[in-house]
TIDODO-29524 format. One line per 10 residues: for each residue x, y, z of C-alpha. Coordinates in steps of 0.02 Angstrom, whole numbers, plus 32768, in hexadecimal, padded with zeros to 4 digits. Layout:
X:Y:Z | ... .
This chain:
34A7:25B5:85B1 | 34C4:2671:85B0 | 3431:26E5:858E | 344B:2750:84F1 | 343F:27F3:8552 | 34BE:27BC:85D7 | 3574:27F0:85CF | 35A7:2793:866E | 3553:2703:86C8 | 359E:26C0:876A .
3554:262F:87CD | 358D:25F8:887A | 363F:2637:8865 | 36BB:260D:88ED | 3771:2643:88EB | 37FD:2620:8966 | 389E:2684:8976 | 3928:2662:89F2 | 38CA:25CD:8A39 | 382B:262D:8A64 .
378A:264B:8A06 | 377D:26FE:89C9 | 36E0:26F1:895C | 364D:2696:89A9 | 35C9:2647:8938 | 35B1:26DF:88C6 | 3527:26DD:8844 | 3502:2773:87D6 | 34D8:27AE:8727 | 3519:2847:86CB .
34AF:287C:8636 | 34FB:28B8:8594 | 350F:2972:857D | 3524:29FC:85FE | 3594:2A0C:8696 | 3591:2994:8729 | 35EF:29CC:87C3 | 3643:294D:8833 | 3650:29A5:88DA | 3690:297A:8985 .
371F:299F:89FD | 37D2:2971:89D5 | 37F2:28B8:89F1 | 373E:2881:89D8 | 3764:2818:893D | 3746:288E:88AC | 37EA:286A:8852 | 37D7:27AE:886D | 3729:27B4:8822 | 3767:2816:878C .
37F8:279D:8772 | 3778:270F:8775 | 3713:2768:86EE | 37A7:2782:867A | 37E5:26D1:8698 | 3888:26F1:86F4 | 384E:26AF:879D | 3846:25F9:87D1 | 379A:25D5:8819 | 376B:254A:8892 .
36B3:2539:8864 | 362A:2585:87FC | 3621:25C5:874A | 364D:2669:86F4 | 360D:2689:8644 | 363A:2724:85E2 | 35E6:2756:853F | 35A4:26A5:852F | 364A:264C:854B | 36A9:2607:85E0 .
3712:2690:862F | 37C3:2698:85E9 | 3798:2639:854A | 3800:265E:84AE | 3769:26A4:8455 | 3760:2731:84D5 | 380F:2778:84BE | 37DA:2805:844C | 372A:2814:8493 | 375C:283E:8546 .
37CD:28CD:8579 | 381C:28CC:8627 | 3870:2961:867A | 38C7:2939:871E | 38E2:29B0:87B1 | 3998:29CC:8782 | 39AA:2A15:86D2 | 39F7:298E:8665 | 3A5C:29F2:85E8 | 3B11:29F7:85B1 .
3B6F:2A90:85F2 | 3BEA:2A94:8561 | 3B62:2A93:84DB | 3AF7:2B24:84A3 | 3A3B:2B26:84B9 | 3A23:2AF4:8403 | 3AA7:2A6B:840E | 3A56:2A22:84AA | 39AC:2A1A:8457 | 39F7:29DA:83B4 .
3A44:2947:8410 | 3999:290D:8449 | 394C:2936:83A1 | 39C6:28BE:834E | 398B:2833:83C2 | 38D9:284A:8385 | 38FF:286F:82CE | 38C5:2924:82DA | 38FB:29B0:8266 | 3955:2A55:827F .
38AE:2AAA:8270 | 386D:2A41:8301 | 3904:2A76:8369 | 38E6:2B2E:8346 | 382C:2B1A:836D | 3851:2AC7:8415 | 38CE:2B4F:8445 | 3852:2BD7:8416 | 37C6:2B7E:8474 | 3824:2B94:8519 .
3852:2C49:84F5 | 390C:2C2E:84D8 | 391B:2C63:8423 | 398A:2CF6:8454 | 39FC:2C83:84B9 | 3A0B:2BF5:843C | 3AC8:2C06:842C | 3AEF:2C12:84E5 | 3B43:2B7E:853A | 3AF0:2B24:85C9 .
3B6B:2B68:8649 | 3B3F:2C1A:8615 | 3A86:2C08:863D | 3A22:2C30:86DA | 39C9:2BA8:873B | 3923:2BD5:86ED | 396D:2BD3:863E | 39BC:2B28:865D | 3911:2AE6:868F | 38CB:2B2A:85ED .
3953:2AD3:8588 | 3925:2A2E:85DB | 3870:2A4F:85AC | 38A2:2A74:84F8 | 3904:29D0:84F2 | 3865:2976:8524 | 37F7:29DB:84AE | 385E:29BB:8412 | 3819:290A:8408 | 3769:2956:8401 .
372A:28E8:8491 | 3674:28CA:84B8 | 3698:28C4:8573 | 3710:2933:85D3 | 3745:28FF:8683 | 3798:298E:86DF | 37E4:2973:878B | 37DE:2A15:87EF | 3813:2A81:875A | 37FC:2B26:87B9 .
385B:2AF9:8858 | 38DA:2B7E:8887 | 389D:2BFB:8805 | 386A:2CAC:882D | 37AF:2CD8:8821 | 37C1:2D2E:8778 | 3813:2C96:8727 | 3791:2C24:8775 | 3705:2C8A:8726 | 375B:2C85:867C .
3773:2BC8:8684 | 36BD:2BAB:86B3 | 3688:2C15:861D | 36EE:2BA0:85AF | 36A0:2B08:8600 | 35F2:2B4A:85DC | 3624:2B6B:8528 | 365F:2AB7:8516 | 35BD:2A76:8562 | 3559:2AE2:84EA .
35B5:2A8B:845B | 356A:29E6:8496 | 35F8:29A0:84FF | 35DE:294F:85A8 | 364B:2995:8633 | 366D:2945:86DC | 36C8:29C2:8749 | 3703:29A5:87FC | 3719:2A2B:887F | 3721:2A3F:893B .
36E1:2AF2:892D | 3626:2AEF:8945 | 3604:2B96:88F1 | 3639:2B46:884C | 359D:2ADA:8859 | 353E:2B71:8818 | 358C:2B54:876C | 3550:2A9F:875E | 34B2:2A54:8718 | 34BD:29BB:8789 .
351F:2995:8827 | 356D:28F7:886C | 358C:2915:8925 | 3612:28A4:896D | 364B:288E:8A21 | 36C0:280A:8A69 | 36AD:27A0:89CD | 35EF:279F:89D5 | 357B:27F2:8958 | 3508:285F:89C1 .
349A:289B:8933 | 348A:28BA:8879 | 341F:2953:8855 | 341E:2A03:880D | 3452:2A9D:8872 | 339C:2AD3:8880 | 3368:2A25:88B9 | 33F0:2A2C:893F | 33AD:2AD2:897D | 32FA:2A91:897E .
332B:29F1:89D8 | 338A:2A48:8A63 | 332F:2AEE:8A6E | 33D3:2B4C:8A5D | 33F4:2BD0:89D8 | 34B3:2BD1:89E5 | 34F8:2B31:8996 | 3584:2B19:8A14 | 3506:2B1F:8AA2 | 3494:2AAC:8A3F .
3520:2A2C:8A2D | 3542:2A32:8AE8 | 3489:2A20:8B0C | 3481:2989:8A99 | 3511:2938:8AF8 | 34B3:2951:8B9C | 3415:2907:8B4F | 3473:286C:8B15 | 34C9:284A:8BBB | 347A:27C1:8C26 .
3418:2801:8CB9 .
């Protein structure tokens, strides 16, 4: 049974891909509200874990519960928003038309569409087609498509990858605004300095969960002030002697 203050509860999760195990006996809990960062190098299993949470990944063992239901259940369709690494928008549709398409799936109004577009700072670009947008703007459209359902949980897979520092800062401001509204955000990244923006961290390496803790707890545990150095120190601490 899921605790009322838990957004995600995972117990002994194992996942295989391509005939090999890529997630090894993961157990973790993500509390409702705030931003949880899923951090680790490329190829460590972040995307596979996120796919397991949103219910699009076949799992070999263990359980994944999201907002009190089994991951991927029909009751979660409007309660969980998922933004993949590659922006999932239609190039021949405008920003508004892209968001309106998803709004229709969830029975949302034109007002909801406009609110979602404004929430990601694209009000002035609402009539532009997808193929006329920059990479950062396309990421924002994908976020608006997820937001229009007014989800309780947002799962964002490396949303800032490939963006310049200014755009990254702007996106993180939007993420904090969404968290302040009461949403739960799970955001993956392989850039350790983005850990500074998170309330809690899930540190993943080679399909193993090294730790679940806050940035300050990571510093205290390793004695390092720079989070990238702290992560490397944690890896050394976890290695068998």
